[in-house]
py3Dmol code that shows the C-alpha trace and the ligand (Angstrom):
import py3Dmol

protein = """\
ATOM      1  CA  MET A   1      42.038 -55.133   6.832  1.00  0.00           C
ATOM      2  CA  PRO A   2      42.377 -53.736  10.333  1.00  0.00           C
ATOM      3  CA  ILE A   3      41.006 -55.868  13.118  1.00  0.00           C
ATOM      4  CA  PRO A   4      37.606 -54.491  14.175  1.00  0.00           C
ATOM      5  CA  GLU A   5      37.520 -52.665  17.473  1.00  0.00           C
ATOM      6  CA  MET A   6      35.925 -54.530  20.377  1.00  0.00           C
ATOM      7  CA  ARG A   7      34.932 -51.712  22.687  1.00  0.00           C
ATOM      8  CA  THR A   8      32.038 -53.571  24.224  1.00  0.00           C
ATOM      9  CA  SER A   9      31.368 -57.241  24.595  1.00  0.00           C
ATOM     10  CA  ARG A  10      28.283 -59.340  25.016  1.00  0.00           C
ATOM     11  CA  TRP A  11      30.373 -61.882  26.909  1.00  0.00           C
ATOM     12  CA  ILE A  12      30.995 -59.866  30.022  1.00  0.00           C
ATOM     13  CA  GLU A  13      29.625 -57.563  32.685  1.00  0.00           C
ATOM     14  CA  VAL A  14      31.401 -55.289  35.147  1.00  0.00           C
ATOM     15  CA  ARG A  15      30.523 -55.404  38.817  1.00  0.00           C
ATOM     16  CA  ASP A  16      32.121 -55.420  42.266  1.00  0.00           C
ATOM     17  CA  SER A  17      34.771 -58.074  42.706  1.00  0.00           C
ATOM     18  CA  PRO A  18      35.737 -60.009  45.825  1.00  0.00           C
ATOM     19  CA  ILE A  19      39.367 -59.753  44.668  1.00  0.00           C
ATOM     20  CA  HIS A  20      39.729 -56.043  44.126  1.00  0.00           C
ATOM     21  CA  GLY A  21      37.456 -53.123  43.299  1.00  0.00           C
ATOM     22  CA  LYS A  22      35.415 -53.767  40.249  1.00  0.00           C
ATOM     23  CA  GLY A  23      35.849 -56.931  38.275  1.00  0.00           C
ATOM     24  CA  VAL A  24      34.703 -58.428  35.014  1.00  0.00           C
ATOM     25  CA  PHE A  25      32.419 -61.458  35.058  1.00  0.00           C
ATOM     26  CA  ALA A  26      31.135 -63.807  32.419  1.00  0.00           C
ATOM     27  CA  ALA A  27      27.642 -62.716  31.410  1.00  0.00           C
ATOM     28  CA  ARG A  28      27.223 -66.094  29.735  1.00  0.00           C
ATOM     29  CA  ARG A  29      29.202 -69.245  29.186  1.00  0.00           C
ATOM     30  CA  ILE A  30      32.395 -68.333  27.332  1.00  0.00           C
ATOM     31  CA  PRO A  31      33.997 -71.076  25.241  1.00  0.00           C
ATOM     32  CA  LYS A  32      37.731 -71.601  25.384  1.00  0.00           C
ATOM     33  CA  GLY A  33      39.639 -69.477  22.897  1.00  0.00           C
ATOM     34  CA  THR A  34      37.057 -66.712  22.696  1.00  0.00           C
ATOM     35  CA  ARG A  35      38.233 -63.208  22.010  1.00  0.00           C
ATOM     36  CA  VAL A  36      36.357 -61.540  24.837  1.00  0.00           C
ATOM     37  CA  ILE A  37      37.204 -57.855  24.558  1.00  0.00           C
ATOM     38  CA  GLU A  38      39.875 -55.444  23.435  1.00  0.00           C
ATOM     39  CA  TYR A  39      41.932 -53.518  25.984  1.00  0.00           C
ATOM     40  CA  LEU A  40      41.280 -49.960  24.861  1.00  0.00           C
ATOM     41  CA  GLY A  41      42.458 -46.575  25.988  1.00  0.00           C
ATOM     42  CA  ASP A  42      44.680 -43.672  25.125  1.00  0.00           C
ATOM     43  CA  ARG A  43      47.704 -44.885  23.159  1.00  0.00           C
ATOM     44  CA  ILE A  44      50.739 -43.022  24.406  1.00  0.00           C
ATOM     45  CA  THR A  45      54.497 -43.341  24.695  1.00  0.00           C
ATOM     46  CA  HIS A  46      56.272 -44.421  27.866  1.00  0.00           C
ATOM     47  CA  LYS A  47      57.475 -40.855  28.274  1.00  0.00           C
ATOM     48  CA  GLN A  48      53.944 -39.512  28.032  1.00  0.00           C
ATOM     49  CA  ALA A  49      52.786 -42.052  30.602  1.00  0.00           C
ATOM     50  CA  ASP A  50      55.588 -41.066  32.962  1.00  0.00           C
ATOM     51  CA  ASP A  51      54.686 -37.405  32.597  1.00  0.00           C
ATOM     52  CA  ARG A  52      51.000 -38.086  33.049  1.00  0.00           C
ATOM     53  CA  TYR A  53      51.479 -39.955  36.334  1.00  0.00           C
ATOM     54  CA  VAL A  54      54.526 -38.157  37.662  1.00  0.00           C
ATOM     55  CA  ASP A  55      52.609 -37.201  40.816  1.00  0.00           C
ATOM     56  CA  HIS A  56      51.050 -40.617  41.246  1.00  0.00           C
ATOM     57  CA  ASP A  57      51.505 -42.144  44.689  1.00  0.00           C
ATOM     58  CA  PRO A  58      54.228 -44.801  44.230  1.00  0.00           C
ATOM     59  CA  ASN A  59      52.543 -46.968  46.855  1.00  0.00           C
ATOM     60  CA  ASP A  60      49.365 -47.140  44.866  1.00  0.00           C
ATOM     61  CA  ASN A  61      49.484 -49.638  42.051  1.00  0.00           C
ATOM     62  CA  HIS A  62      46.132 -48.597  40.745  1.00  0.00           C
ATOM     63  CA  THR A  63      46.590 -47.182  37.296  1.00  0.00           C
ATOM     64  CA  PHE A  64      45.293 -48.614  34.071  1.00  0.00           C
ATOM     65  CA  LEU A  65      48.457 -48.745  32.045  1.00  0.00           C
ATOM     66  CA  PHE A  66      49.185 -51.653  29.784  1.00  0.00           C
ATOM     67  CA  ILE A  67      52.608 -51.963  28.212  1.00  0.00           C
ATOM     68  CA  VAL A  68      52.249 -53.022  24.608  1.00  0.00           C
ATOM     69  CA  ASP A  69      55.916 -52.805  23.675  1.00  0.00           C
ATOM     70  CA  ARG A  70      58.908 -50.504  23.965  1.00  0.00           C
ATOM     71  CA  HIS A  71      57.038 -47.719  22.255  1.00  0.00           C
ATOM     72  CA  VAL A  72      53.394 -47.925  23.151  1.00  0.00           C
ATOM     73  CA  VAL A  73      51.501 -47.881  26.420  1.00  0.00           C
ATOM     74  CA  ILE A  74      47.733 -48.035  26.560  1.00  0.00           C
ATOM     75  CA  ASP A  75      46.276 -45.844  29.289  1.00  0.00           C
ATOM     76  CA  ALA A  76      42.794 -47.170  29.906  1.00  0.00           C
ATOM     77  CA  GLY A  77      42.305 -44.430  32.480  1.00  0.00           C
ATOM     78  CA  VAL A  78      41.607 -42.223  29.461  1.00  0.00           C
ATOM     79  CA  GLY A  79      38.993 -43.460  27.033  1.00  0.00           C
ATOM     80  CA  GLY A  80      39.207 -46.990  28.349  1.00  0.00           C
ATOM     81  CA  ASN A  81      36.513 -49.631  28.262  1.00  0.00           C
ATOM     82  CA  GLY A  82      35.434 -52.460  30.543  1.00  0.00           C
ATOM     83  CA  ALA A  83      38.621 -54.424  29.881  1.00  0.00           C
ATOM     84  CA  ARG A  84      40.466 -52.235  32.365  1.00  0.00           C
ATOM     85  CA  PHE A  85      38.513 -53.816  35.202  1.00  0.00           C
ATOM     86  CA  ILE A  86      39.726 -57.345  34.562  1.00  0.00           C
ATOM     87  CA  ASN A  87      41.734 -58.243  37.634  1.00  0.00           C
ATOM     88  CA  HIS A  88      45.063 -59.949  37.797  1.00  0.00           C
ATOM     89  CA  SER A  89      45.063 -63.651  38.547  1.00  0.00           C
ATOM     90  CA  CYS A  90      48.081 -65.919  38.945  1.00  0.00           C
ATOM     91  CA  ASP A  91      46.083 -68.759  37.423  1.00  0.00           C
ATOM     92  CA  GLY A  92      43.508 -66.929  35.375  1.00  0.00           C
ATOM     93  CA  ASN A  93      41.037 -68.065  32.782  1.00  0.00           C
ATOM     94  CA  CYS A  94      42.178 -65.509  30.215  1.00  0.00           C
ATOM     95  CA  GLU A  95      45.339 -64.215  28.643  1.00  0.00           C
ATOM     96  CA  SER A  96      46.315 -61.000  26.940  1.00  0.00           C
ATOM     97  CA  ILE A  97      47.172 -61.268  23.282  1.00  0.00           C
ATOM     98  CA  ILE A  98      49.030 -58.565  21.419  1.00  0.00           C
ATOM     99  CA  GLN A  99      48.202 -58.329  17.765  1.00  0.00           C
ATOM    100  CA  GLU A 100      49.171 -55.480  15.486  1.00  0.00           C
ATOM    101  CA  ARG A 101      50.170 -53.571  18.598  1.00  0.00           C
ATOM    102  CA  ARG A 102      46.687 -53.891  20.010  1.00  0.00           C
ATOM    103  CA  VAL A 103      45.676 -55.904  23.043  1.00  0.00           C
ATOM    104  CA  PHE A 104      42.918 -58.468  23.196  1.00  0.00           C
ATOM    105  CA  ILE A 105      41.751 -60.549  26.120  1.00  0.00           C
ATOM    106  CA  GLU A 106      41.030 -64.156  25.236  1.00  0.00           C
ATOM    107  CA  SER A 107      39.718 -67.043  27.278  1.00  0.00           C
ATOM    108  CA  THR A 108      42.161 -69.889  27.893  1.00  0.00           C
ATOM    109  CA  ARG A 109      39.500 -72.315  29.039  1.00  0.00           C
ATOM    110  CA  LEU A 110      35.749 -72.629  29.244  1.00  0.00           C
ATOM    111  CA  ILE A 111      34.376 -69.986  31.605  1.00  0.00           C
ATOM    112  CA  GLU A 112      31.019 -70.551  33.243  1.00  0.00           C
ATOM    113  CA  LYS A 113      28.483 -67.768  33.530  1.00  0.00           C
ATOM    114  CA  GLY A 114      29.170 -65.676  36.623  1.00  0.00           C
ATOM    115  CA  GLU A 115      32.861 -66.567  36.918  1.00  0.00           C
ATOM    116  CA  GLU A 116      35.239 -63.688  37.312  1.00  0.00           C
ATOM    117  CA  LEU A 117      37.714 -63.186  34.481  1.00  0.00           C
ATOM    118  CA  GLY A 118      41.393 -62.809  35.233  1.00  0.00           C
ATOM    119  CA  TYR A 119      44.730 -62.922  33.499  1.00  0.00           C
ATOM    120  CA  ASP A 120      48.319 -62.729  34.591  1.00  0.00           C
ATOM    121  CA  TYR A 121      49.594 -59.146  34.444  1.00  0.00           C
ATOM    122  CA  GLU A 122      53.190 -60.404  34.528  1.00  0.00           C
ATOM    123  CA  ILE A 123      54.482 -57.073  35.716  1.00  0.00           C
ATOM    124  CA  GLY A 124      58.189 -57.087  35.059  1.00  0.00           C
ATOM    125  CA  ARG A 125      60.731 -56.507  37.785  1.00  0.00           C
ATOM    126  CA  GLU A 126      63.086 -53.582  37.474  1.00  0.00           C
ATOM    127  CA  LYS A 127      66.396 -52.752  39.048  1.00  0.00           C
ATOM    128  CA  ASP A 128      65.091 -49.689  40.851  1.00  0.00           C
ATOM    129  CA  ASP A 129      62.093 -51.395  42.421  1.00  0.00           C
ATOM    130  CA  PRO A 130      61.575 -50.360  46.032  1.00  0.00           C
ATOM    131  CA  ASP A 131      62.099 -53.056  48.672  1.00  0.00           C
ATOM    132  CA  ASP A 132      58.403 -53.254  49.368  1.00  0.00           C
ATOM    133  CA  VAL A 133      57.452 -53.671  45.727  1.00  0.00           C
ATOM    134  CA  ASP A 134      55.941 -57.075  46.424  1.00  0.00           C
ATOM    135  CA  GLU A 135      53.664 -55.538  49.029  1.00  0.00           C
ATOM    136  CA  ILE A 136      52.598 -52.814  46.646  1.00  0.00           C
ATOM    137  CA  PHE A 137      51.828 -55.456  44.041  1.00  0.00           C
ATOM    138  CA  ALA A 138      50.632 -58.115  46.449  1.00  0.00           C
ATOM    139  CA  CYS A 139      48.265 -60.608  44.887  1.00  0.00           C
ATOM    140  CA  ARG A 140      45.205 -61.949  46.602  1.00  0.00           C
ATOM    141  CA  CYS A 141      43.736 -63.798  43.685  1.00  0.00           C
ATOM    142  CA  GLY A 142      42.968 -66.775  45.891  1.00  0.00           C
ATOM    143  CA  SER A 143      44.207 -69.337  43.396  1.00  0.00           C
ATOM    144  CA  PRO A 144      46.008 -72.364  44.837  1.00  0.00           C
ATOM    145  CA  LYS A 145      48.805 -71.401  42.446  1.00  0.00           C
ATOM    146  CA  CYS A 146      48.945 -67.834  43.717  1.00  0.00           C
ATOM    147  CA  ARG A 147      52.551 -66.654  43.795  1.00  0.00           C
ATOM    148  CA  GLY A 148      51.652 -63.815  46.164  1.00  0.00           C
ATOM    149  CA  THR A 149      52.709 -61.049  43.829  1.00  0.00           C
ATOM    150  CA  MET A 150      51.612 -59.652  40.500  1.00  0.00           C
ATOM    151  CA  LEU A 151      55.245 -59.316  39.576  1.00  0.00           C
ATOM    152  CA  TYR A 152      56.920 -61.858  37.401  1.00  0.00           C
ATOM    153  CA  PRO A 153      59.059 -63.791  38.065  1.00  0.00           C
ATOM    154  CA  ALA A 154      57.871 -64.390  41.603  1.00  0.00           C
ATOM    155  CA  GLU A 155      61.296 -64.266  43.196  1.00  0.00           C
ATOM    156  CA  LYS A 156      63.320 -61.136  43.544  1.00  0.00           C
ATOM    157  CA  PRO A 157      66.446 -61.497  41.440  1.00  0.00           C
ATOM    158  CA  VAL A 158      69.567 -62.104  43.478  1.00  0.00           C
ATOM    159  CA  LYS A 159      71.611 -58.947  43.596  1.00  0.00           C
ATOM    160  CA  LYS A 160      74.945 -58.924  41.830  1.00  0.00           C
ATOM    161  CA  ALA A 161      74.297 -62.201  40.112  1.00  0.00           C
ATOM    162  CA  PRO A 162      76.836 -61.933  37.332  1.00  0.00           C
ATOM    163  CA  LYS A 163      75.001 -61.910  34.054  1.00  0.00           C
ATOM    164  CA  LYS A 164      72.938 -64.854  35.037  1.00  0.00           C
ATOM    165  CA  LYS A 165      69.282 -65.086  34.496  1.00  0.00           C
ATOM    166  CA  ALA A 166      66.972 -65.862  37.352  1.00  0.00           C
ATOM    167  CA  PRO A 167      66.970 -69.550  38.235  1.00  0.00           C
ATOM    168  CA  LYS A 168      64.679 -71.472  36.025  1.00  0.00           C
ATOM    169  CA  LYS A 169      61.423 -72.222  37.686  1.00  0.00           C
ATOM    170  CA  LYS A 170      59.491 -73.030  34.658  1.00  0.00           C
ATOM    171  CA  ALA A 171      57.312 -75.669  36.166  1.00  0.00           C
ATOM    172  CA  LYS A 172      54.718 -73.202  37.340  1.00  0.00           C
ATOM    173  CA  LYS A 173      54.086 -71.642  34.041  1.00  0.00           C
ATOM    174  CA  PRO A 174      53.713 -72.667  30.457  1.00  0.00           C
ATOM    175  CA  ALA A 175      56.377 -71.396  28.133  1.00  0.00           C
ATOM    176  CA  LYS A 176      55.685 -67.973  26.825  1.00  0.00           C
ATOM    177  CA  LYS A 177      54.661 -67.621  23.305  1.00  0.00           C
ATOM    178  CA  PRO A 178      57.504 -66.013  21.430  1.00  0.00           C
ATOM    179  CA  ALA A 179      55.271 -63.389  19.875  1.00  0.00           C
ATOM    180  CA  LYS A 180      54.080 -62.167  23.211  1.00  0.00           C
ATOM    181  CA  LYS A 181      56.046 -59.423  24.810  1.00  0.00           C
ATOM    182  CA  PRO A 182      56.044 -59.253  28.583  1.00  0.00           C
ATOM    183  CA  VAL A 183      52.874 -57.401  29.218  1.00  0.00           C
ATOM    184  CA  SER A 184      51.513 -55.783  32.256  1.00  0.00           C
ATOM    185  CA  ARG A 185      49.481 -53.055  33.656  1.00  0.00           C
ATOM    186  CA  ALA A 186      52.120 -51.331  35.597  1.00  0.00           C
ATOM    187  CA  LYS A 187      52.103 -48.172  37.582  1.00  0.00           C
ATOM    188  CA  ALA A 188      53.825 -45.168  36.159  1.00  0.00           C
ATOM    189  CA  GLY A 189      57.543 -45.208  36.709  1.00  0.00           C
ATOM    190  CA  ARG A 190      57.782 -48.935  36.358  1.00  0.00           C
ATOM    191  CA  ARG A 191      57.946 -48.763  32.642  1.00  0.00           C
ATOM    192  CA  ARG A 192      61.170 -48.553  30.728  1.00  0.00           C
TER     193      ARG A 192
END
"""
ligand_1 = """\
1
ZN
Zn 47.746 -64.545 42.883
"""
view = py3Dmol.view(width=600, height=400)
view.addModel(protein, "pdb")
view.setStyle({"model": 0}, {"cartoon": {"style": "trace"}})
view.addModel(ligand_1, "xyz")
view.setStyle({"model": 1}, {"stick": {}})
view.zoomTo()
view.show()
C-alpha cells in the first residue's frame, strides 16, 4: 500500500515569516511526532535539476529543491505545495523524514498554535563551494543554537586534511538516524 499523499494539511497555514519570505505556522496545536505535510513537487534527477536552474543566480539560494537521494530531487518550484515554505531552523520543531523516497515533515516536539515551523536543511558542503558560501546560506533563524549557516557541518572543512573527517562536534546535534540521508533544499549546482 503506497503512503497516501499529503498535499494539504489541516495543521498548518502559510503566511509572511519574520525569518524569511513566507513561512509555515501551526494552525492549531500540533502534538509531537505528527506527520504534518508531505514535501511535494516535480520529481527529477540531479541532472534535470542542474539543467533547469543552469541560469540561476549562484548568489541566490532561493530555490525549492530537496535532495532525496543520489537519484531523485524534488523541485517544489514546480507543482509544489505549502511544505516548500517551511523555513530552515538550526533548532527547529520539525524534521524531514524520507520514506519510500518521499519526504514528510514531522514535528519533533509539541508545537503551539501560531508557532512557526522549521527544520534543519542540513545543506551539505561541497569541494567547489565558493568562499562566500556561508554568506549565501547565512542563517538568521534566531535560535540560541543558531550556527549561523544553513550548511552542515557548521565549520568549513580544513583544506588538504588527509582523508580525515571533520573534527567531531557532535554535542550540538543528536546522532543522525541511519536511514536518513543528508537532506537539504539546495540551490542548483550544489547537488552531486
Ligand atoms: Zn540558524
